[in-house]
C-alpha positions in Angstrom: 9.7 -45.2 66.0 7.0 -42.2 64.7 7.1 -40.9 62.0 8.9 -37.0 61.7 5.9 -34.5 62.3 7.1 -32.4 58.9 6.2 -35.8 57.4 2.9 -36.0 58.4 2.4 -33.0 57.9 2.7 -32.4 54.5 0.9 -36.8 54.0 -1.9 -34.7 55.7 -2.1 -32.3 52.6 -2.1 -35.2 49.8 -5.1 -36.9 51.1 -7.4 -34.7 49.4 -5.6 -36.1 46.5 -6.5 -39.4 46.3 -10.0 -38.6 47.0 -10.7 -40.6 43.7 -9.2 -43.8 45.2 -12.3 -44.1 47.5 -14.6 -46.0 46.2 -16.2 -48.7 47.8 -17.1 -52.0 45.0 -20.7 -52.7 45.0 -21.8 -55.5 47.6 -22.4 -59.0 46.6 -26.1 -59.9 46.5 -27.6 -62.1 49.0 -26.8 -65.8 48.5 -30.5 -66.8 48.4 -32.0 -65.8 45.9 -29.5 -66.9 42.7 -28.0 -63.2 41.0 -28.2 -66.0 37.9 -30.2 -69.1 37.2 -27.9 -71.2 35.2 -30.5 -74.5 35.1 -34.3 -73.5 33.6 -36.3 -72.0 36.4 -40.2 -72.0 35.6 -40.4 -68.8 37.5 -38.5 -66.8 34.8 -40.2 -62.8 35.7 -38.8 -63.3 39.3 -35.2 -65.0 38.5 -35.2 -61.6 36.0 -36.7 -59.1 38.9 -33.6 -60.5 40.9 -31.7 -60.3 38.6 -32.0 -56.5 37.9 -31.9 -55.9 42.2 -28.6 -57.4 41.7 -27.2 -55.7 39.3 -27.8 -52.6 40.5 -31.1 -51.7 38.4 -34.4 -50.6 39.4 -37.5 -52.6 38.5 -38.5 -50.9 35.4 -34.5 -50.7 34.3 -33.7 -53.1 31.1 -30.8 -55.1 32.4 -30.1 -56.0 28.6 -28.9 -51.5 27.7 -25.2 -51.4 28.1 -25.7 -47.6 28.6 -27.7 -47.9 31.6 -24.7 -50.3 33.0 -21.9 -48.3 32.6 -22.4 -46.0 35.7 -19.2 -45.8 37.0 -15.4 -45.2 35.9 -13.4 -48.6 35.3 -10.4 -47.0 36.2 -12.0 -46.2 39.9 -13.4 -49.5 40.4 -9.7 -51.5 39.4 -7.9 -49.0 42.2 -10.6 -49.9 44.4 -9.9 -53.2 44.2 -5.6 -52.7 44.2 -6.9 -50.4 48.1 -9.1 -53.5 49.3 -6.2 -56.0 48.3 -3.5 -53.9 49.7 -5.7 -53.4 52.7 -5.6 -56.6 53.3 -2.4 -58.4 53.0 -0.9 -54.8 55.3 1.1 -56.7 58.2 -0.7 -55.5 61.3 0.6 -53.8 64.0 1.8 -57.2 66.6 0.9 -59.9 68.1 -2.3 -58.9 69.7 -2.9 -57.7 66.1 -5.8 -59.3 64.8 -5.7 -61.6 61.7 -6.0 -59.5 58.3 -9.3 -59.9 56.3 -9.7 -62.6 53.4 -9.2 -61.0 50.6 -12.1 -59.4 49.1 -14.5 -61.0 46.6 -13.8 -61.3 42.9 -18.1 -62.0 41.7 -19.9 -58.8 42.5 -16.9 -57.2 40.3 -16.6 -59.8 37.4 -20.6 -58.6 36.6 -18.8 -55.1 36.3 -19.6 -54.3 32.6 -17.3 -51.1 33.2 -14.4 -53.6 33.8 -15.6 -56.1 30.7 -15.3 -52.2 28.2 -11.8 -52.0 29.5 -10.9 -55.7 29.5 -12.0 -54.7 25.6 -9.9 -51.4 24.9 -6.5 -53.9 26.5 -7.4 -56.0 24.2 -8.3 -53.3 20.6 -4.8 -52.0 21.7 -3.0 -55.0 21.0 -4.7 -56.4 18.5 -5.0 -53.0 15.9 -1.3 -50.9 18.1 -4.4 -48.5 18.7 -6.1 -46.6 21.5 -9.8 -46.4 21.3 -11.8 -44.4 23.9 -14.7 -46.0 25.5 -16.9 -42.8 23.6 -15.8 -44.5 20.3 -17.1 -47.9 20.9 -20.1 -48.7 18.7 -23.6 -49.3 20.5 -23.3 -53.1 18.8 -20.0 -54.0 20.7 -21.1 -52.8 23.5 -24.0 -55.4 22.9 -21.8 -57.9 22.6 -19.6 -57.6 24.8 -22.8 -57.4 27.7 -23.9 -60.7 25.1 -20.0 -62.0 25.9 -20.2 -61.1 30.0 -23.7 -63.5 30.8 -21.9 -66.2 28.6 -19.1 -66.3 30.7 -21.4 -65.8 34.0 -24.3 -68.1 33.2 -20.9 -70.8 32.4 -21.8 -70.8 28.8 -18.3 -69.7 27.4 -15.8 -71.7 26.0 -12.1 -71.2 25.6 -10.8 -72.0 21.8 -14.4 -71.6 20.3 -14.5 -70.0 16.9 -17.7 -71.5 15.4 -20.1 -69.3 17.8 -18.1 -66.7 19.1 -20.0 -63.5 21.2 -17.7 -61.0 20.0 -15.9 -60.6 16.7 -12.2 -59.0 16.0 -11.8 -55.7 15.3 -10.0 -56.5 12.5 -12.8 -59.7 11.1 -14.8 -57.2 9.8 -15.0 -59.0 6.5 -14.7 -62.8 8.0 -17.1 -65.0 6.5 -19.5 -67.0 8.4 -18.9 -70.3 10.1 -22.6 -71.1 9.4 -21.9 -70.7 5.9 -18.8 -72.2 4.9 -18.2 -75.9 3.8 -17.0 -78.7 5.6 -13.5 -78.7 4.3 -13.3 -75.0 5.3 -14.8 -75.7 8.4 -12.2 -79.1 8.6 -9.7 -76.6 8.2 -10.7 -73.6 9.9 -10.8 -76.5 13.7 -8.1 -77.8 13.2 -5.6 -75.2 11.4 -3.8 -73.7 14.3 -3.8 -70.0 14.8 -3.7 -66.7 16.9 -6.1 -67.6 20.1 -10.1 -65.7 19.5 -10.7 -61.9 20.4 -13.6 -63.1 23.2 -10.7 -65.2 24.8 -8.0 -62.2 24.5 -11.2 -60.5 26.1 -11.1 -62.4 28.8 -7.7 -63.2 30.1 -7.7 -59.0 30.1 -9.9 -58.7 32.8 -9.0 -62.4 35.0 -5.8 -60.0 34.8 -7.6 -57.0 36.0 -9.4 -59.2 38.6 -6.2 -61.4 39.8 -3.3 -59.0 39.4 -3.9 -57.0 42.5 -5.3 -59.7 45.0 -1.5 -61.3 44.3 0.4 -58.1 44.1 -0.5 -57.6 47.3 0.7 -61.0 48.8 3.7 -61.8 46.7 8.0 -62.0 47.7 9.6 -59.0 47.6 12.1 -60.9 46.4 10.7 -62.1 43.4 11.2 -60.2 39.8 10.0 -60.7 36.6 6.1 -60.7 35.1 5.4 -57.8 37.9 5.3 -54.6 37.5 7.9 -52.3 38.7 10.5 -54.9 39.3 12.5 -55.2 36.2 16.3 -56.9 35.4 17.4 -53.5 36.8 15.9 -53.5 40.4 16.6 -56.9 40.3 20.5 -55.7 39.6 20.0 -53.2 42.0 19.3 -54.8 44.7 21.8 -57.5 44.9 24.3 -54.7 44.5 22.8 -52.9 48.0 22.4 -56.5 50.4 24.7 -58.5 48.5 28.0 -57.2 49.7 28.8 -59.9 52.3 27.7 -63.6 50.7 30.6 -66.0 49.6 29.0 -69.0 48.0 26.4 -68.8 45.9 23.8 -71.1 44.2 21.8 -71.2 41.1 19.2 -72.7 40.2 16.8 -73.1 37.4 12.9 -73.4 37.7 11.9 -73.5 33.7 11.0 -76.7 33.2 7.5 -75.5 35.0 7.2 -72.8 33.2 7.1 -74.7 29.8 4.7 -77.7 30.8 2.7 -76.8 34.1 0.5 -79.2 35.6 -3.1 -78.0 36.2 -4.0 -79.1 39.1 -0.7 -77.6 40.6 -1.7 -74.6 39.3 -5.4 -74.7 40.5 -4.0 -75.4 44.0 -2.3 -73.1 44.3 -5.1 -70.2 43.2 -7.8 -71.4 45.1 -5.1 -70.8 48.2 -5.9 -67.3 47.7 -9.3 -67.1 45.3 -12.2 -68.7 47.1 -14.5 -67.4 44.2 -15.5 -70.6 42.1 -16.4 -68.8 38.8 -13.3 -66.4 38.7 -11.6 -70.8 39.1 -13.7 -72.4 37.2 -12.5 -70.0 33.9 -9.0 -70.6 35.1 -9.3 -74.3 35.1 -11.1 -74.2 31.8 -8.6 -72.5 30.3 -5.6 -74.5 31.1 -7.6 -78.0 30.2 -8.4 -76.9 27.2 -6.6 -78.2 24.2 -4.9 -76.6 22.3 -5.1 -76.7 18.6 -1.6 -77.6 17.2 0.4 -77.9 13.5 0.9 -82.0 12.7 4.0 -83.2 11.6 3.9 -83.2 7.9 1.9 -79.2 8.0 5.9 -77.5 8.4 7.5 -79.6 5.7 4.3 -78.5 3.3 4.9 -74.8 4.7 8.5 -74.7 4.0 8.2 -76.3 0.1 5.3 -73.4 -0.5 7.8 -70.4 0.7 10.8 -71.7 -1.6 9.6 -69.9 -4.0 12.7 -67.5 -6.6 10.6 -63.9 -6.3 9.0 -63.0 -3.1 6.7 -60.0 -3.2 6.8 -57.5 -1.0 4.1 -58.0 1.7 2.0 -55.2 1.5 0.2 -54.3 5.8 -4.0 -54.1 5.7 -5.1 -51.3 6.4 -5.3 -51.0 10.3 -2.8 -53.9 11.3 0.0 -53.0 13.6 3.0 -52.5 12.0 5.8 -54.9 12.7 8.7 -54.3 15.8 11.4 -52.0 13.8 15.3 -53.8 13.0 16.8 -51.9 16.1 14.0 -53.0 18.8 14.3 -56.9 16.9 18.1 -56.5 17.2 17.7 -55.7 21.2 15.8 -58.3 21.6 18.6 -61.0 20.7 20.1 -59.6 23.6 17.9 -61.0 26.2 19.5 -63.1 28.6 19.3 -66.1 29.6 16.6 -65.5 32.9 14.4 -63.5 30.6 13.8 -66.4 27.7 11.5 -68.6 29.1 7.9 -66.3 28.1 5.2 -68.7 30.3 2.3 -69.5 27.6 0.0 -71.6 29.3 -2.8 -73.1 27.0 -5.2 -70.5 26.8 -4.0 -68.3 29.6 -2.5 -66.5 26.8 -1.2 -62.8 29.2 -2.4 -64.6 32.2 0.2 -67.2 32.1 3.1 -65.2 33.8 0.6 -64.1 36.4 -0.3 -67.7 37.4 3.3 -69.1 37.0 3.9 -66.5 39.3 1.3 -67.9 41.6 2.9 -72.0 41.6 6.6 -69.9 42.4 5.2 -67.6 45.0 5.2 -71.2 47.3 9.2 -71.2 46.8 9.7 -68.5 47.6 7.8 -68.7 51.4 9.4 -71.5 52.0 12.9 -69.6 51.0 11.9 -67.0 53.4 11.3 -69.6 56.1 15.2 -70.6 55.0 16.4 -67.5 56.0 15.0 -66.9 59.3 16.6 -70.3 59.6 19.7 -70.0 58.7 20.3 -66.8 60.5 23.1 -66.7 63.6 23.9 -63.2 64.3 26.8 -62.2 65.5 27.5 -58.9 68.2 31.2 -58.7 66.6 30.2 -58.4 63.0 29.1 -55.3 61.5 26.9 -56.7 58.8 23.9 -57.5 60.9 23.6 -57.4 64.4 20.7 -59.2 66.6 17.7 -57.6 65.5 18.3 -58.4 62.1 19.0 -55.0 60.9 21.4 -53.6 58.6 24.4 -52.0 59.6 27.6 -50.1 58.1 28.0 -47.7 55.4 24.6 -47.2 53.6 25.8 -44.4 51.3 28.4 -47.3 50.6 26.5 -50.3 50.3 28.7 -53.0 48.3 31.6 -52.1 50.7 32.2 -54.5 53.7 34.5 -53.6 56.4 37.1 -57.2 57.1 35.6 -58.1 60.7 36.6 -60.9 63.0 36.7 -64.6 63.5 32.4 -64.7 64.5 30.9 -63.3 61.7 27.2 -63.3 61.0 25.8 -66.1 59.7 22.9 -65.4 57.1 21.6 -66.0 53.7 19.6 -63.9 51.4 17.3 -65.1 47.4 16.4 -64.0 44.5 14.6 -64.6 41.8 13.6 -63.5 38.5 10.8 -65.7 35.8 12.0 -69.1 36.7 15.3 -68.7 37.8 16.8 -67.9 41.1 20.1 -67.3 43.2 21.2 -67.8 46.4 23.7 -66.3 48.6 24.9 -68.0 51.8 27.8 -66.4 54.1 29.1 -68.8 56.3 30.8 -71.9 55.5 29.5 -74.6 52.4 28.7 -76.4 54.6 25.7 -74.2 54.6 25.2 -73.8 51.4 25.7 -77.6 50.9 22.4 -78.4 53.2 20.2 -75.7 51.3 20.8 -77.2 48.4 20.0 -80.3 49.4 16.8 -79.2 51.7 15.8 -77.0 47.9 16.3 -81.0 45.9 13.7 -82.1 48.4 11.1 -79.1 47.9 11.3 -79.1 44.3 10.8 -83.2 44.4 7.3 -83.3 46.6 5.7 -79.8 45.3 6.7 -79.3 42.1 7.8 -82.9 40.7 11.2 -81.1 39.3 14.3 -83.5 39.6 17.2 -81.8 40.7 20.1 -82.7 40.9 23.9 -81.2 42.6 25.4 -80.5 38.4 21.6 -78.7 38.1 22.7 -76.2 41.4 26.6 -75.8 41.6 27.5 -74.2 44.7 30.3 -71.4 43.3 32.8 -69.0 45.2 32.3 -65.2 44.7 36.1 -65.1 43.7 34.9 -67.5 40.8 32.5 -64.7 38.5 28.8 -65.3 39.4 26.8 -64.9 36.5 23.3 -63.3 36.6 20.7 -61.3 34.4 24.8 -61.6 31.8 25.5 -59.7 34.5 29.1 -61.0 36.4 28.9 -60.7 40.2 32.7 -60.4 41.6 34.3 -59.2 44.6 37.6 -57.3 44.8 39.5 -56.0 48.2 40.4 -53.1 48.6 41.8 -50.7 51.1 40.2 -47.0 51.6 41.2 -44.4 53.5 39.2 -44.1 57.0 39.1 -40.5 58.1 36.6 -40.1 61.6 37.2 -37.7 64.0 38.7 -38.1 67.8 38.1 -36.6 70.7 39.3 -33.7 71.0 38.6 -32.4 67.4 42.0 -34.2 65.7 40.7 -35.9 62.5 42.5 -39.3 62.1 43.1 -40.9 58.5 43.5 -44.7 58.7 43.8 -47.6 56.0 41.3 -49.8 56.0 40.6 -53.4 54.4 37.3 -54.6 53.4 35.3 -56.5 50.0 34.0 -54.7 47.3 31.0 -56.4 45.2 31.7 -55.0 41.9 28.7 -56.3 39.2 29.8 -55.8 35.7 28.5 -56.5 32.0 29.8 -59.9 30.9 31.6 -58.7 27.6 31.9 -62.6 26.5 28.2 -63.1 26.8 28.0 -59.8 24.6 30.6 -61.4 22.2 27.5 -64.7 21.7 25.3 -62.9 21.6 26.3 -61.2 18.5 27.7 -63.7 16.8 24.2 -65.4 17.0 22.3 -62.5 15.8 25.6 -62.5 12.7 27.4 -59.1 13.5 30.0 -61.3 13.8 32.5 -64.0 13.6 35.1 -65.6 15.6 36.1 -66.1 19.0 39.6 -64.3 19.4 39.6 -61.6 17.1 35.8 -61.1 16.3 35.8 -60.1 12.8 32.0 -57.3 12.0 30.5 -58.4 9.5 28.3 -57.0 7.1 24.4 -56.2 8.0 22.7 -57.3 4.6 19.3 -56.0 6.0 19.2 -53.3 5.6 21.2 -53.3 2.2 18.1 -51.3 0.5 17.4 -48.9 3.6 19.2 -44.8 3.3 22.2 -44.3 5.4 20.3 -41.9 7.0 17.5 -44.3 8.6 20.1 -47.1 8.5 22.1 -44.9 11.2 18.9 -44.2 12.5 17.9 -47.3 13.5 21.5 -48.3 14.8 21.6 -44.7 17.2 18.7 -46.0 19.2 20.2 -49.4 19.4 23.4 -48.6 20.8 21.0 -46.0 23.4 19.4 -48.7 24.2 22.4 -51.2 24.7 23.7 -48.1 27.2 20.2 -48.0 29.3 20.6 -52.1 29.4 24.1 -51.3 30.6 23.8 -48.5 33.2 24.5 -50.0 36.1 27.9 -52.2 34.8 31.0 -50.9 36.4 32.5 -52.0 33.2 29.4 -49.6 30.7 32.4 -47.7 28.5 34.2 -50.5 27.9 31.0 -53.0 26.7 28.8 -49.9 25.0 32.0 -48.9 23.0 32.9 -52.5 22.0 28.9 -52.6 20.7 29.3 -49.1 18.9 32.5 -50.8 17.1 30.8 -54.0 16.3 28.0 -52.2 14.6 30.3 -48.8 13.0 32.8 -52.4 11.2 29.4 -53.7 10.3 27.7 -50.8 8.4 30.8 -50.1 7.1 31.7 -53.4 5.5 27.9 -53.0 3.9 28.2 -49.2 3.0 31.5 -50.3 0.8 29.6 -53.5 -1.2 26.7 -51.0 -1.4 28.1 -48.4 -2.5 31.6 -50.1 -4.2 34.4 -49.1 -2.1 35.8 -52.3 -2.3 37.2 -51.6 2.0 35.8 -49.8 5.9 39.3 -47.5 5.4 37.7 -45.9 1.9 34.3 -45.7 3.3 35.7 -43.9 6.7 37.7 -41.6 4.5 34.6 -40.3 3.1 32.0 -40.9 5.7 34.5 -40.0 8.8 34.5 -41.5 11.6 31.5 -42.1 12.8 29.8 -42.4 9.4 28.3 -38.6 9.2 28.7 -37.5 6.3 26.9 -38.4 2.4 28.0 -41.5 0.5 27.2 -41.5 -3.1 26.9 -43.9 -6.0 28.7 -42.1 -8.7 30.5 -38.5 -8.5 27.9 -35.9 -11.0 25.2 -37.2 -11.1 23.1 -35.5 -8.1 23.6 -32.4 -6.8 25.6 -31.5 -3.4 24.2 -32.9 -0.3 24.0 -29.1 1.2 22.0 -28.5 -1.7 19.4 -31.3 -0.8 19.0 -31.3 2.8 18.7 -27.4 2.5 15.8 -27.7 0.1 14.0 -30.7 2.7 14.5 -33.4 -0.5 17.2 -35.4 1.6 17.4 -36.4 5.4 20.4 -35.1 7.6 22.7 -37.9 8.4 23.3 -38.1 12.0 26.3 -40.2 13.1 26.6 -43.4 15.4 27.3 -42.5 18.8 29.6 -43.7 21.9 32.0 -44.5 18.9 34.6 -43.3 22.0 35.0 -44.5 24.8 34.4 -40.5 26.6 30.9 -40.5 25.0 29.9 -43.2 26.9 28.3 -42.0 30.5 29.3 -44.0 33.2 28.3 -45.9 35.5 24.9 -45.3 37.4 26.4 -46.2 41.2 23.3 -44.7 42.9 22.4 -46.7 45.9 18.8 -48.6 46.2 16.8 -47.7 49.5 16.2 -50.2 52.2 12.4 -51.4 52.2 13.0 -50.4 48.4 9.1 -50.7 47.0 8.1 -49.8 43.5 6.2 -46.8 43.2 2.7 -47.8 43.0 3.2 -50.0 45.8 4.8 -46.5 47.7 1.2 -44.8 47.1 -1.2 -47.5 47.8 0.5 -47.9 51.1 0.7 -44.0 51.7 -3.1 -44.2 50.8 -3.6 -46.4 53.3 -2.0 -45.0 55.8 -3.4 -41.8 55.5 -7.5 -43.7 55.6 -6.5 -45.3 58.7 -8.0 -43.3 61.7 -5.5 -44.2 64.1 -2.8 -42.4 61.6 -5.4 -39.6 61.4 -5.5 -38.7 64.9 -1.7 -39.4 65.7 -2.0 -36.8 63.1 -4.0 -34.2 64.8 -2.1 -35.0 67.6 1.5 -33.6 66.6 -0.5 -30.7 65.2 -1.7 -29.8 68.9 1.2 -30.2 70.1 3.3 -27.9 67.8 0.8 -25.0 68.5 -0.6 -25.4 64.6 -3.7 -24.6 63.2 -5.5 -26.4 59.6 -6.3 -24.7 57.3 -10.5 -26.0 58.2 -9.7 -25.0 61.8 -8.8 -21.2 61.0 -11.4 -21.2 58.4 -13.6 -22.8 61.0 -12.7 -19.7 63.9 -13.0 -17.0 61.3 -16.3 -18.0 60.1 -17.4 -18.8 64.0 -16.1 -15.3 65.2 -18.0 -13.5 61.8 -21.3 -15.1 63.1 -21.2 -14.4 66.5 -19.8 -10.5 65.4 -22.6 -9.8 63.6 -25.5 -11.2 66.1 -24.5 -8.7 68.1 -25.0 -5.3 66.0 -28.3 -3.3 65.0 -30.6 -5.0 62.1 -30.6 -3.0 59.1 -33.7 -1.2 59.6 -32.7 0.0 63.0 -29.5 1.4 61.3 -30.9 3.1 58.6 -33.3 4.6 60.5 -30.3 5.7 63.2 -28.9 7.0 60.3 -31.4 8.7 58.9 -31.6 11.2 63.0 -27.9 11.6 63.0 -25.3 12.2 61.6 -22.3 10.0 61.2 -19.7 11.2 62.4 -16.4 9.7 64.9 -19.1 10.1 68.8 -21.3 7.9 67.0 -18.3 5.2 66.1 -17.3 5.4 69.3 -20.7 4.8 70.7 -21.0 2.3 69.0 -17.9 0.4 69.9 -18.7 1.5 73.7 -22.0 0.1 73.2 -20.6 -3.2 72.2 -17.9 -3.9 74.2 -15.6 -3.7 71.6 -11.8 -1.4 72.4 -10.1 0.6 70.3 -8.0 -2.4 69.1 -11.1 -4.8 68.8 -14.2 -5.9 66.6 -13.5 -7.2 63.1 -9.6 -6.5 63.0 -10.0 -9.7 64.9 -10.5 -12.3 61.5 -8.0 -10.5 59.9 -5.1 -10.9 63.1 -6.0 -14.4 63.3 -5.1 -15.3 59.5 
């Protein structure tokens, strides 16, 4: 079905906004002679000339000058890689369409100093917590980045190398030179575990810049986590949108693959799409290089050193980023089980989550084949037709009307990190067959031993736990109103099932207990939050309000959002009341509520009569205003968000890329021009061209300036002369230069 013509016209006007992406990557140099010499070569001058030519420099230019290598915008270079990757992975127009081209080569991008500087800026922001503009980078740092780039290209770089750093950390300016250390300190430097060298993180950021566009264009749309734009909320909305008709569910965990990967498996999955030897060798080196770990006796010694009666307050050095605030650390404690496992493989660092998705992408492709294999449509069912297009009420997708005995059999699948969920519509035997094939596939491909106990088959009526939300089904009897023949409105009682996504209150209590906010199972009793004992009342309330607002946003799509958020507010309010009772010696929560009110917004004092009134201090600006706790009543909690996820949903950056690729397609532009001609419209460019052409045509028929001056000096200008000129030029009274104005 062709797109609407108005949409085509609006898309054509957006084409100018995408001009910044129209960057063409540099062409790779010819294979012979080679760009970089990795072995000794007697012809050093010829090799240097070849290297300068391959880098796009002139013969007289200096390849060691960073200023001459920083020519283009790194964002434009990265955007061109994203566009070329998505264009290569775009589906064809049919069976007769040519096969998609291979992914773009990454070797030219690996030599671009602009991308190395961008990777340095990202690593610098993670190290110091502040952004460093490109113009503020010192010349010595640019020279070090260039040295690191040459070491990577010449295969001289090694991960975990602390003795010969090519690039120093921005916070290690006063670090001693390894060549001046004694043997004991040198041995401690090599055997003591610590953070990865800064140059390793720069290389990891560069590899992420190169590999992420290639694989984001090829990943399955059913995989979430560790991907831009695919958050847990997107996974829950996708389940609410399309998982209403499924009865049997299979939950599985592939986290052992994320904990201890097989380097051969990772490299084998990588070379299917990336054929650049240097990039693959860097990833292989990061996986195989051993990581320095702590010895068994080191942990006990460190614990003994920490046991001191009086702990000194830690003063952060200048430039060191501050730790996360207390409310954010508390919210991280509420992370669901599916998000607890964060892959960290060897020296891969920030590249580990992407490599984990690369390995599990084969499992996604295998599940896509099973979805096609188990799909058996039924014409009498409203869930799916012969073409597999979803039917039913799109504005209420979680409602499925009850149909006859012949139902469509289908399977769906979703994965969040190492955890996956499979939904089966049909008999339980289909779910058992899928589970058996799944166990065999994981054993042969990933060498993970799964059994029936680790892959339970559960019915929807028991409630399925996924991402700390419970999927359940309810039978509803809505009133169906429709207009019959003759204009008569008929109301009938219908019956169907409704998919409900609710937050797990038991899981919420379990997380609060783990964070020591309460104790007890049947009757939860809040416990005082002594970590905020030395903070002021205003600061404590502000921290807890941020936690409550974040919790309300986390449970945004839960049906029982009001109940869960109000329960969290009750636990936090009781914990703070006990804290204030112990801090101000009020003995009970009732006295705290009596003085500070229900939401703890009134100030509390140590002793009466020792300080001026709170209102006077607040007016003078000597104290902070005390904000009351939010969501103390259920009516104050926002309603759940029931906005349905659009069919064929994509993240915003993917929609923008696909629209840009479609607009730059010559066939699409020709279709838009034909639509404009059929509508009888004129583009602004064509209208300006017609005006210019009309002006030139009329100006060519006018007399020259000298002749008009002579004629004006002999004859008096008047209406007769104007009429004579118009008649000589062949224009009527309503023609002439008024024609372009009519066209406008």
